[in-house]
KOLMAR-767614 format. One record per residue (C-alpha): residue in three letters; x, y negated, z negated. Coordinates in steps of 0.001 Angstrom, whole numbers, padded with zeros to 6 digits, always signed. Example, Ala and Ser with C-alpha at 12.3 -4.5 7.8 and 13.67 -1.06 7.14 Angstrom:
<nodes>
Ala+012300+004500-007800 Ser+013670+001060-007140 
</nodes>
This chain:
<nodes>
Met+138149-193017-061829 Asn+137086-192906-065465 Cys+133678-191190-065678 Phe+133289-192314-069301 Lys+132581-196016-069401 Ser+130685-198541-071392 Val+127203-198801-069917 Ser+127584-202564-069869 Leu+130164-202088-067107 Ala+127794-200095-064890 Ile+125696-201682-062165 Gly+122400-200895-060460 Cys+118963-199763-061617 Gly+120267-196363-062661 Ala+122566-197961-065196 Leu+119731-199973-066703 Ala+117583-196863-067061 Thr+120451-194969-068653 Met+121002-197744-071145 Ala+117330-197706-072104 Phe+117406-194031-072966 Ala+120787-193892-074734 Ser+120805-192040-078054 Thr+122655-193573-080994 Val+125149-191785-083245 Asn+125946-193821-086349 Val+129307-192866-087850 Asp+130043-193919-091448 Val+133679-193257-092306 Ser+133089-194069-095985 Glu+130557-191216-096348 Glu+132814-188259-097113 His+131848-184595-097028 Gln+134097-181500-097004 Val+137776-181219-096167 Ile+138426-179234-092983 Arg+141063-176489-093313 Gly+141052-175706-089597 Phe+140069-173130-087002 Gly+141395-169653-086327 Gly+141073-166157-084976 Met+141771-162522-085817 Val+144552-160074-084971 His+144278-156350-085827 Asn+147070-154537-083997 Gln+145974-151087-085129 Trp+142558-151581-083528 Gln+143982-153540-080592 Asn+146556-150863-079766 Gly+149451-153192-080536 Gly+148258-155858-078093 Gly+146766-158278-080583 Leu+148851-161396-080039 Ser+152034-161767-078007 Asp+154303-164778-078379 Ala+152869-166165-075127 Asp+149345-165717-076505 Ala+150363-167443-079746 Lys+151663-170426-077783 Leu+148311-170772-076007 Ala+146267-170190-079147 Phe+148243-172139-081763 Gly+149763-174931-079699 Thr+148186-178366-079947 Gly+149035-179969-076605 Glu+147160-179966-073324 Gly+146278-176460-072140 Thr+146200-174951-075645 Ile+143416-174085-078100 Gly+144864-175718-081225 Leu+144180-172971-083778 Asn+146007-173195-087084 Thr+144588-170171-088944 Leu+145307-166471-088441 Arg+143346-163684-090111 Ile+144968-160255-090429 Pro+143996-156952-092068 Val+145280-155430-095292 Tyr+145908-151811-094336 Ala+145200-148929-096673 Ser+148743-147609-096228 Ser+151796-149690-097066 Asn+153483-148028-094084 Asp+151284-150238-091877 Phe+151951-153520-093692 Asn+154371-154603-090960 Lys+151920-154422-088053 Glu+150957-158132-088021 Val+154269-159676-089117 Ala+155420-160520-085577 Ala+152055-162055-084678 Ala+152062-164125-087881 Lys+155577-165423-087200 Ser+154676-166396-083635 Ala+151505-168171-084771 Lys+153440-169994-087493 Lys+156078-171088-084982 Tyr+153525-172880-082817 Ala+151127-174091-085538 Gly+153970-175524-087641 Asp+153151-177036-091021 Asp+149410-176655-090350 Phe+149656-172849-090299 Ile+147371-170846-092601 Leu+147607-167055-092847 Tyr+144986-165050-094715 Ala+144095-161372-094978 Thr+141116-159072-095467 Pro+141041-155438-096661 Trp+138633-153044-094945 Thr+139602-149852-096758 Ser+142159-148913-099400 Pro+143597-145777-101011 Tyr+140663-146043-103429 Ala+137709-146354-101037 Gly+137282-145444-097383 Ala+134315-145679-095044 Asn+130965-145922-096838 Gln+132589-145450-100259 His+132563-147565-103412 Ile+135694-148198-105459 Arg+135349-146757-108931 Ser+135692-149341-111673 Ser+138486-147225-113160 Asp+140476-147922-109979 Tyr+139988-151703-109963 Gln+143428-152382-111436 Lys+145088-150082-108921 Tyr+143208-151857-106146 Val+144474-155236-107350 Asp+148009-153852-107451 His+147596-152638-103869 Leu+146489-156084-102692 Asn+149308-157772-104581 Ser+151840-155428-103014 Phe+150693-156688-099608 Thr+150868-160369-100574 Ala+154372-159778-101951 Tyr+155399-157985-098743 Met+154205-160805-096483 Lys+155878-163408-098696 Asn+159173-161524-098429 Gln+158776-161459-094643 Gly+158678-165264-094528 Val+154964-165491-093700 Pro+153242-165805-097089 Leu+149486-165521-097318 Tyr+147482-168628-098108 Ala+144579-166435-099270 Ile+143348-162855-099497 Ser+139769-161629-099761 Ile+138325-158971-102031 Ser+136820-156979-099176 Asn+135347-157134-095685 Glu+131579-156898-095144 Pro+130321-155095-098252 Asp+126858-155051-096662 Trp+127932-153433-093335 Cys+130129-150677-094614 Gly+129561-147533-092582 Glu+133168-147785-091405 Trp+134801-149309-094500 Ala+134319-149805-098240 Cys+130972-150828-099726 Trp+130287-153171-102659 Ser+127034-153926-104460 Ala+126286-157366-105871 Asp+126948-156099-109415 Glu+130235-154505-108373 Ile+131334-157764-106733 Tyr+130454-159666-109895 Asn+132192-157250-112259 Phe+135357-157076-110181 Thr+135429-160847-109706 Lys+135012-161614-113397 Gly+137413-158987-114668 Tyr+140118-158653-112031 Ala+140026-161180-109167 Asp+142201-163759-110933 Gln+145097-161285-110806 Met+145051-161511-106991 Arg+146716-164932-107362 Lys+149917-163320-108624 Asn+151968-164302-105575 Gly+150521-167786-105252 Thr+147676-166557-103054 Lys+144148-167944-103231 Val+141206-165594-103722 Ile+138430-165236-101143 Ser+135188-163549-102140 Thr+133914-160425-100458 Glu+132833-161476-096959 Ser+129167-160688-096300 Phe+128545-159829-092641 Lys+125172-161627-092638 Tyr+125928-164386-095176 Asp+123697-162674-097721 Lys+123411-165153-100599 Asn+122310-162391-102972 Leu+125872-161071-102894 Tyr+127229-164428-104135 Asn+124551-165816-106477 Lys+125519-163930-109636 Val+129127-165087-109433 Leu+128162-168664-108586 Asn+125893-168801-111637 Asp+128639-167686-114044 Pro+131474-170237-114478 Asn+133752-167598-115998 Ala+133425-165473-112875 Leu+133375-168327-110363 Lys+136727-169678-111572 Asn+138278-166505-110098 Trp+137174-167416-106563 Asp+138915-170172-104635 Ile+136970-169629-101414 Leu+133602-168132-100507 Gly+134051-166087-097334 Ala+131146-165226-095041 His+130346-163911-091563 Phe+127626-165217-089267 Tyr+126447-161881-087858 Ala+122653-161521-087977 Ser+122494-165062-086593 Gln+122313-166386-083072 Ala+121539-169666-081343 Ser+117807-169267-082022 Thr+118360-168716-085771 Gly+117076-171543-087977 Asp+119305-173930-089898 Asp+118313-172294-093207 Phe+120693-169443-092416 Phe+123681-171814-092665 Ala+122517-173876-095665 Tyr+123381-172757-099207 Lys+122305-175246-101873 Leu+123724-173275-104803 Ala+127171-173209-103195 Asp+126867-176953-102529 Gln+126032-177542-106187 Lys+128983-175488-107395 Gly+131395-177175-104996 Ile+132872-173868-103808 Glu+134937-174058-100624 Arg+133471-171964-097785 Trp+135194-170244-094869 Met+133469-168562-091942 Thr+135959-165721-091700 Glu+134573-163725-088761 His+132050-163886-085950 Tyr+131679-163671-082216 Thr+128553-165119-080662 Glu+128296-162236-078160 Ser+130598-159409-077060 Gln+128857-157784-074104 Gly+129769-160419-071525 Ser+132861-162319-070461 Gly+134330-165192-072434 Asn+134269-167081-069139 Tyr+130486-166842-068691 Trp+129202-170388-068984 Arg+125546-169468-068634 Lys+124335-165980-067720 Tyr+121157-163995-068255 Met+122115-160481-069335 Lys+121512-157685-071812 Thr+123296-158434-075054 Gly+123102-157651-078773 Asp+125730-157164-081464 Gln+125671-155553-084915 Ala+122424-156693-086567 Asn+120992-158276-083421 Thr+118753-156061-081301 Ala+119945-155465-077735 Val+117726-157602-075518 Tyr+117966-159558-072309 Asp+118992-163077-073174 Thr+120893-166082-071844 Val+124549-166045-072864 Arg+126162-169468-073110 Ala+129737-170493-073874 Met+128194-173518-075601 Asp+126618-171250-078228 Leu+130043-171319-079904 Ala+130000-175137-080111 Tyr+126482-175095-081554 Glu+127450-172505-084156 Ile+130569-174402-085245 His+128516-177599-085477 Arg+125918-175979-087710 Gly+128545-174227-089813 Leu+130333-177507-090527 Val+127366-179896-090727 Ile+124545-177750-092135 Gly+126634-175203-094018 Asn+129461-177485-095213 Phe+132011-174855-094208 Asn+135663-175868-094438 Gln+137041-173380-091917 Tyr+135855-171356-088915 Thr+137467-168118-087652 Trp+136512-166355-084418 Trp+136969-162590-084163 Tyr+139734-161327-081841 Ile+141726-164142-080267 Arg+142546-162055-077183 Arg+139593-160092-075850 Cys+137413-160091-072743 Tyr+134801-161979-074779 Gly+137347-163908-076839 Leu+139349-167113-076724 Ile+142077-165701-074475 Met+140929-163383-071691 Asp+141843-159690-071496 Arg+140544-156736-069564 Asp+137463-154958-070901 Phe+138682-151861-072729 Gly+135103-150550-072701 Asn+135084-150702-068899 Lys+131729-152525-068808 Leu+133148-155658-067159 Gln+135443-156152-064239 Val+137622-159044-065372 Pro+139554-160629-062473 Gln+143292-160187-062839 Asn+143908-163924-062501 Glu+141817-164587-065648 Ile+143729-162218-067934 Gly+146050-163943-070384 Lys+144457-167353-069838 Ile+142235-169430-072098 Ser+138562-168598-071637 Lys+135653-171012-071520 Arg+134931-170094-075130 Gly+138549-170900-075945 Tyr+138255-174346-074398 Val+135008-174967-076306 Met+136836-174040-079524 Ser+139698-176362-078564 Gln+137349-179350-078547 Phe+137235-178944-082333 Ala+140551-177292-083159 Arg+142973-179506-081221 Phe+141656-182736-082650 Ile+140167-181987-086083 Arg+143395-180995-087787 Pro+143767-179511-091294 Gly+143132-182024-094029 Ala+140620-183994-091981 Ile+137415-184938-093784 Arg+133961-184661-092281 Val+132272-188044-092545 Gly+128755-189324-092063 Ala+127248-189098-088579 Thr+123785-188816-087062 Ala+123626-185010-086753 Lys+120811-184772-084174 Pro+120238-188060-082334 Glu+117822-186389-079889 Ser+116605-182945-078840 Asn+119472-180598-077906 Leu+122098-183217-078728 Phe+124254-182745-081826 Ala+127013-184870-083321 Ser+129583-184674-086093 Ala+132434-186979-087107 Tyr+135712-186674-088990 Lys+138590-188808-090154 Ser+142138-187484-090045 Ala+144037-186516-093190 Gly+145972-189767-093083 Gly+142863-191827-092423 Asp+144387-193210-089243 Ser+142072-191561-086714 Val+138335-191003-086249 Ile+137104-187981-084277 Val+133535-187620-082987 Val+132284-184365-081425 Leu+129149-184469-079236 Val+127419-181230-078208 Asn+124836-181289-075397 Arg+122911-177989-075281 Asp+120453-179220-072629 Tyr+121691-177582-069430 Lys+119074-179415-067377 Lys+119790-182946-068543 Gly+122889-185043-069131 Lys+123094-187337-072145 Thr+124034-190966-072654 Val+125196-191733-076180 Thr+126037-194921-078055 Val+128540-194271-080852 Lys+128670-196897-083599 Val+131519-196704-086118 Gln+131333-198267-089564 Gly+134275-198398-091983 Ala+137161-198091-089510 Asp+138645-200412-086926 Val+138679-198112-083884 Gln+139670-200062-080798 Thr+139581-197262-078223 Phe+138454-193656-077944 Arg+140223-191091-075805 Val+137645-188737-074302 Tyr+137933-184973-073687 Thr+135293-182782-072020 Thr+134668-179075-071624 Ser+131838-178009-069310 Glu+131256-175417-066630 Ala+133448-177548-064339 Lys+135970-178933-066870 Asn+138461-177424-069320 Ala+139194-179861-072166 Lys+139719-182495-069504 Asp+141362-185719-070626 Glu+138991-188383-069260 Gly+141109-191337-070384 Glu+140294-194099-072836 Val+137153-196161-073369 Glu+137156-199492-075151 Val+135210-199961-078359 Lys+133598-203391-078628 Asn+132098-204690-081854 Gly+132390-201219-083371 Glu+130471-199367-080672 Val+130816-197708-077285 Thr+128314-196085-074920 Ile+129306-193107-072775 Thr+127655-190722-070378 Met+128433-187075-071091 Asp+129468-186108-067571 Ala+129615-182332-067017 Gly+131181-182760-063581 Asn+130267-181100-060297 Thr+127873-178468-061646 Ser+124134-177954-061945 Asn+124557-177065-065632 Lys+124665-180354-067538 Asp+125480-178896-070951 Cys+128939-179805-072241 Ile+130976-180715-075307 Val+132729-184072-075558 Thr+135303-185044-078190 Leu+136143-188696-078832 Val+139477-189330-080572 Gly+139825-192783-082072 Val+142988-194589-081065 Gly+143068-197330-083650 Thr+143806-198129-087253 Pro+141703-197767-090375 Ala+139840-200858-091425 Asp+141942-203037-093739 Pro+144840-200592-094246 Val+146184-200534-097797 Pro+149751-199611-098821 Arg+150400-197254-101694 Gln+150856-198893-105094 Pro+152591-197775-108274 Tyr+150000-197031-110913 Gly+150011-199929-113336 Gly+151313-202349-110761 Lys+155028-201677-111101 Ala+157484-198791-110929 Val+158010-196662-114023 Glu+161309-197600-115660 Leu+163715-194722-116233 Pro+164915-193878-118837 Gly+161285-193637-119773 Lys+158166-191553-119729 Ile+155841-190746-116826 Glu+152275-189777-117702 Ala+151410-187010-115216 Glu+147961-188429-114463 Asn+149401-191856-113545 Phe+150680-190940-110098 Asp+150819-193736-107538 Ile+147578-195177-106165 Pro+147165-193756-102642 Gly+146973-196057-099645 Thr+145818-195284-096126 Gly+147883-193446-093523 Lys+150119-190425-094000 Glu+153074-192418-095252 Asn+150940-193810-098077 Lys+149690-190476-099410 Thr+150670-190026-103061 Cys+149103-186711-104000 Asn+148147-183387-102479 Asp+145441-181270-104085 Ala+144002-178012-102748 Asp+140413-179253-102993 Ser+138312-182236-103994 Asp+136841-180688-107162 Asn+137858-181534-110705 His+137991-178033-112139 Ala+137746-179248-115729 Cys+134117-179849-114805 Thr+133541-176299-113555 Asp+136042-174034-115362 Glu+135793-172923-118958 Gly+138220-171506-121498 Lys+140879-174259-121560 Asn+139286-176585-124149 Ala+139359-179294-121501 Glu+136797-182045-121030 Cys+135527-183195-117667 Ser+136994-186595-116834 Asp+136483-189202-114111 Tyr+139995-190604-114636 Arg+141544-190915-111151 Glu+138166-189956-109682 Gly+138208-189829-105905 Thr+141777-188571-105574 Gly+140897-184865-105794 Val+143491-184319-108529 Asp+142333-182185-111485 Val+142689-184590-114405 Tyr+141469-183177-117720 Lys+141007-184691-121152 Lys+142523-182489-123840 Ala+143635-182992-127431 Thr+146840-184705-126257 Gly+144992-187091-123920 Tyr+144772-186957-120139 Val+146630-184117-118407 Val+146886-182810-114850 Gly+145717-179200-114679 His+144631-176376-112379 Asn+147964-176862-110606 Gln+148315-174606-107585 Glu+151360-173780-105494 Gly+151977-176424-102840 Glu+150178-179258-104626 Trp+152214-182363-105442 Leu+152140-185779-107111 Glu+154349-188800-106450 Tyr+155512-191607-108737 Thr+157396-194808-107929 Val+160294-195046-110394 Asn+163047-197578-111019 Val+166179-195874-112331 Lys+168326-198204-114455 Glu+171596-196451-113671 Ala+172674-193408-111689 Gly+173504-190223-113558 Asp+172348-186896-114901 Tyr+169164-187329-116899 Ser+167646-184986-119451 Met+164047-184324-118407 Val+161466-182974-120851 Ala+158017-182011-119555 Ser+155106-181189-121837 Val+153221-178214-120376 Ala+150662-175581-121344 Thr+149925-172252-119644 Asp+149302-168567-120267 Asn+151186-167678-117102 Ser+154768-166409-116930 Thr+155366-167300-113264 Ala+154380-170991-113177 Gly+156817-173723-112236 Phe+157511-176969-110434 Ser+160283-178782-108604 Leu+161320-182422-108688 Ser+162517-184308-105632 Val+163743-187846-105048 Asp+162922-189421-101675 Gly+162391-185941-100241 Asn+165564-184331-101674 Thr+165046-181609-104282 Val+166949-182346-107495 Ala+165574-179733-109925 Glu+163669-176436-110086 Val+161807-176016-113383 Pro+160293-172655-114450 Val+157266-172816-116757 Ser+155945-170048-119002 Gly+153706-169767-122020 Thr+150982-167816-123755 Ser+148237-170396-124359 Trp+146416-173163-122500 Asp+145909-174966-125825 Glu+149540-175166-126950 Phe+151768-177681-125179 Lys+155458-176872-125149 Asp+158518-178693-123866 Val+160384-177440-120820 Lys+163728-179040-120049 Ala+165994-179604-117087 Thr+168947-181745-116087 Val+167952-184043-113231 Pro+170458-186147-111249 Leu+168921-189524-110369 Pro+170274-192332-108156 Ala+169987-195927-109318 Gly+167264-198201-108007 Glu+163647-197772-106882 His+162697-194342-105499 Ile+159765-191972-104985 Leu+159839-189060-107446 Arg+157717-186082-106429 Met+156577-183183-108613 Thr+155719-180146-106457 Val+153998-177057-107884 Thr+156077-173976-107039 Gly+154243-171506-109296 Ser+150507-171840-109915 Trp+148446-172425-113045 Phe+149764-174779-115708 Asp+148728-178080-117309 Val+151209-180956-117572 Asp+150916-183966-119889 Tyr+154028-186029-119168 Phe+157644-186115-117972 Ala+160178-187931-120207 Phe+163660-188889-118952 Ser+166658-189898-121068 Asn+170323-190324-120174 Gly+171983-189908-123535 Ser+172280-193608-124325 Ser+168597-194481-123969 Gln+165861-192186-125238 Cys+162242-192505-124093 Thr+159864-193395-126928 Glu+156102-193145-126893 Glu+154861-196729-126396 Pro+157544-198360-124212 Cys+157193-195519-121733 Asp+153480-196037-121180 Pro+152624-197810-117906 Ile+151135-201289-117993 Ser+147499-201390-116971 Ile+146650-203494-113952 Gly+144523-206406-115064 Met+143672-210062-114479 Lys+142335-212824-116670 Phe+139530-214984-115320 Asp+138466-218475-116265 Ala+134728-218733-116752 Gly+134410-221711-114429 Gln+136693-220579-111617 Ser+135703-220895-107945 Pro+134533-217859-105936 Val+137312-215766-104406 Ala+137051-213423-101398 Tyr+138038-209840-102218 Gly+138385-206583-100338 Ile+136955-203748-102439 Tyr+138605-200307-102277 Asp+138138-196980-104049 Val+141098-195454-105907 Thr+142131-193517-102799 Gly+142638-196820-100962 Met+139540-196569-098754 Phe+138042-199938-097808 Leu+134443-200246-099055 Gly+133518-203823-098189 Arg+134066-207553-098736 Ile+132647-209710-101542 Glu+132988-213251-102892 Ala+132977-213439-106667 Ala+133874-215787-109529 Gly+135168-213830-112496 Ile+135419-210166-113375 Ala+131750-209848-114319 Asp+130763-211171-110910 Val+133216-208785-109206 Lys+131683-205829-111055 Ala+128108-206889-110334 Lys+128676-207394-106619 Thr+130679-204183-106300 Ala+127815-202304-107974 Gly+125576-203525-105175 Leu+128118-202366-102603 Val+128773-198775-103724 Arg+126568-195716-104170 Asn+128169-194366-107345 Gly+130045-195755-110315 Gly+133741-195205-110954 Met+137090-196970-110713 Phe+137688-199507-107934 Ile+140362-201918-106738 Ala+139815-205576-105841 Lys+142366-207186-103513 Pro+142242-210962-102930 Leu+141995-211578-099183 Arg+143980-214810-099305 Gly+146868-213804-101520 Gly+147059-212923-105192 Lys+147353-209885-107417 Met+145062-206879-106942 Phe+143431-205365-110010 Arg+141521-202261-111086 Phe+138102-202258-112736 Ser+135264-199868-113492 Val+131626-199949-112439 Thr+128859-198026-114198 Lys+125732-197048-112270 
</nodes>
């Protein structure tokens, strides 16, 4: 029997009463917030006596199927001695094996050869400290488990057992040295305040020359608990600066068992005074909700994955708890609560608009998958006395069914089956099962297709002819669905608008794609290129052969570079080096190309360079400036033409709405009434015809 059903299918007076008191969660897929990097946990084998994460644990923690947690992120320590660098390699390899392409590994230093417990690093040792961190990133890269990111230091404001940093020291190190931590393609995380103390971040955030050396703001949620107000999680200055935020460490409580669903006991950790309080597994769900929705965090990391209070159960090494033997090595209640987010909100998903608090003690958030082909809604009921009935209304996506998963005192990420969505909405009862505690977490996973799916399109309406010239900024127009993705950028910011020192102007060209398009003396360029980012172009090669490729690039980095691939097969590796961001130079390579229409991808293999264009010649036909430029998409209108029905899309291919318009001026005017902000848009005739691009100013 499916306990989750549309209320309209229920019978009896009880059903009518339930319908009358249903809360409504309005989901707007077109309202985009932050990109979600994922969910993770910590391993520290030196502190865990070598028992941090076995391969069996990694399978439970980093798998994505039924009976797993679905983590994708692993945090490890940077040890003070290089002799200990190997301690987390095995755990990282196991986690990577089960997380696959979604895996993210990052690291945090507690101490170093230059500062131990309760010590400050002398400024004269900053360069040596950077070299120490870079030696670790190089080591992990050589072991086949490269770091995605590394932080400056753990908890500068709780440093009795590790190194301390003042706000001025953090600022000075960040501005003068932090950019060097990217040497091995690794992103930079700020120092990670244990209590999310904004005073430790403000000075850097207010200086663009310092802020450009941080890729991620890392913070811990200690000094908070379920009763803490939302202000703790909010950070308006960080929102304004567009800095990505990761919650890199917390546990909601460590005195009780991870399997306690609801227990009154004496608790208290770090900054929280030891008091008698009610411990709830659902406190984790509430904290994740507030971190993502109130705090706009992109990632959430629990403390130890395997611990008696963690995500996978273990015995209590402090001998306070008697953990039953049959619980050890299994996913805890907290682990299953985490899985309601981690298994279904996968890396690259985007948080979208949703009614955050439809009623007292009920919280909601919504997400769309990276490919835009799934909608995920997470409902958190913190009212242990009362169940909830919720109507979910979805706008901007054609979801036909939701698959429902529940974790409660009686259920462990239970698959409740599918419910049908009618006219864009569905009503469910959050059923906690056979238990007096009604609190639970329910995840709805949309099984449907995006509204009005759009295929990818060559920029300019047709493939670039080769021999010829490809302007870097004119990558294909993205469609919806994974197969129609045409670019991959590390974040949604245009860093020409936030960084200084490259003589680059902020530009809205290709706005909405997340790609860093600048305007420089040579015209539009793609900049702030980071390892792993890529752009794709549809090309039509006149004849097969070895082509001479010339790329115009600028950098002050000696380790930058990119590769070129055709239909997924690498055809060239191109190193890039230079001494100035203002001087564009040619780099050359011989590129074998097959005849016909293909997808050419440029992948960044070494970070930090600007690229203007790629020109291809085959000896008999040389690319010249004008013939190589793409043709702009356009359409001529007759003043007296009849109204035409159009689907309106943004430049990422997201459907925005339907209009009827006669002429380009009418299209622009009616689109302006449809969208919140100006920019570039695409109009697609609904009954056949050529799509076209146009701009709207608001």
